C-alpha positions in Angstrom: -101.5 190.7 31.3 -100.3 188.9 28.0 -103.3 188.3 26.3 -107.1 188.1 26.9 -109.9 186.8 25.1 -113.1 188.1 24.9 -116.3 185.9 22.9 -119.2 187.9 21.5 -117.3 191.2 22.3 -119.5 193.5 20.7 -123.8 193.6 20.5 -124.9 191.1 17.4 -126.1 194.0 15.4 -123.4 196.4 15.5 -121.4 193.4 14.7 -123.2 192.4 11.6 -123.0 196.2 10.3 -119.6 196.6 10.3 -119.2 192.8 9.4 -121.1 193.2 6.0 -119.4 196.6 5.5 -116.1 195.2 5.5 -117.1 192.0 4.1 -118.7 193.1 0.9 -117.5 192.3 -2.0 -117.2 195.9 -2.9 -115.1 197.0 -0.3 -112.2 199.2 -1.3 -109.0 196.7 -0.4 -105.2 197.9 -1.0 -102.8 195.0 -1.8 -100.0 195.0 0.5 -96.5 193.4 -1.0 -95.6 192.4 2.6 -96.4 192.2 6.5 -93.9 192.3 8.0 -90.9 192.3 5.7 -89.5 188.2 6.5 -88.3 186.6 3.1 -91.0 184.4 2.0 -93.9 186.9 3.5 -96.5 187.1 1.4 -99.2 190.0 0.2 -102.4 190.9 2.0 -105.2 193.2 1.6 -105.8 195.8 4.2 -108.4 199.1 4.7 -107.1 201.8 7.1 -109.6 203.3 9.4 -106.9 205.5 11.4 -103.2 206.1 11.0 -100.6 209.1 11.7 -102.6 210.6 13.8 -105.8 210.5 11.9 -108.8 208.9 10.9 -108.6 208.0 7.0 -112.1 207.1 6.4 -115.7 208.6 7.1 -116.8 205.1 8.5 -114.1 205.8 11.8 -116.6 207.8 13.6 -119.9 205.5 13.3 -117.8 202.2 13.7 -114.3 202.4 15.0 -115.0 204.8 17.8 -117.8 202.6 19.9 -114.8 199.5 19.8 -112.5 201.6 21.1 -114.5 203.3 24.1 -114.9 199.5 24.5 -111.4 198.5 24.6 -111.0 201.3 27.1 -108.4 203.1 24.4 -107.7 206.5 25.5 -105.7 207.0 21.9 -105.3 205.2 18.9 -102.1 204.7 17.2 -103.4 202.9 14.2 -106.6 201.0 13.2 -107.1 198.5 10.0 -109.1 195.9 8.1 -106.8 193.0 7.3 -107.9 190.5 4.4 -105.9 187.3 4.4 -106.1 184.7 1.4 -105.4 181.8 2.3 -104.1 180.8 -1.3 -101.2 183.0 -0.7 -99.8 182.4 2.4 -100.0 179.9 5.3 -98.0 182.2 8.5 -97.5 185.7 8.3 -93.5 186.2 9.9 -93.6 186.9 13.7 -93.8 190.2 14.6 -94.3 192.9 17.1 -96.6 195.5 16.1 -94.2 198.6 17.9 -91.6 198.3 20.0 -93.0 201.0 22.6 -96.1 199.5 25.1 -99.1 199.7 24.2 -102.0 197.1 23.0 -103.0 195.3 20.4 -106.6 193.8 19.8 -107.6 192.1 16.8 -111.0 191.6 16.2 -112.5 188.3 14.0 -115.1 188.9 11.8 -115.6 185.7 10.2 -115.2 181.9 11.7 -112.6 179.4 10.2 -109.6 177.6 11.4 -107.1 180.0 10.9 -106.6 182.3 14.1 -103.1 184.1 15.4 -100.5 182.5 17.0 -99.1 184.5 20.0 -95.2 183.6 21.1 -95.2 183.8 25.3 -92.3 182.5 27.5 -91.1 180.2 24.3 -94.6 178.5 23.9 -96.9 179.3 21.0 -100.6 179.7 21.9 -102.9 179.3 18.9 -106.0 181.6 19.2 -108.7 180.1 16.7 -110.4 182.7 14.5 -114.2 183.2 15.6 -116.7 185.4 14.3 -116.9 188.8 16.8 -114.1 187.4 19.4 -111.6 189.9 20.5 -108.1 189.0 20.8 -106.4 192.2 23.2 -102.6 191.5 23.6 -99.4 193.5 24.6 -98.1 194.8 21.9 -94.7 193.4 22.7 -95.7 189.8 22.2 -94.8 188.2 19.3 -97.2 187.2 17.0 -98.3 186.1 13.6 -101.3 185.5 11.3 -102.2 181.6 10.7 -104.3 181.7 7.2 -107.7 178.9 7.0 -107.5 175.8 5.3 -111.3 175.5 5.5 -112.0 179.0 4.0 -110.9 181.0 1.0 -110.6 184.5 3.2 -109.7 185.7 6.8 -111.3 188.8 8.1 -109.9 190.8 10.7 -109.8 194.4 12.2 -106.5 195.3 14.0 -106.4 198.1 16.7 -103.2 199.5 18.0 -103.8 201.7 21.0 -103.0 203.1 24.0 -104.3 202.6 27.9 -104.3 204.5 30.8 -101.9 202.7 33.6 
């Protein structure tokens, strides 16, 4: 499997709860000055749910564990929400989240014309951001974020995790 797309991934009531939490104007975003370290890479905003082998927030158990279970994850590596400001950049640099075998999943929280580009066998595949769509791919697949031309912000939750072979 190089990648899979799951439309309407979460039950709508659960999806709306997590979306409302993250898209609330008072959500505690943290600024990051770069995404991948590439020249010209721009800042974005993030919120860590899980990293460095431990939860970082009280929202991990009620919001993130049910999603990890649905992804058949056996152990998380990192889970974070990302907010991309369209006025700041058009695309991140090409990157892989980790060099070791695991999975990356991106849950899109809002509809827009932005999304994720995957580079597979020297072919670029664009996955449009649609609310409640989950994109799952092998973490060694080169990818990059694309911001929106029609929305000022693009919201996602990014999951890196291990699965059973």
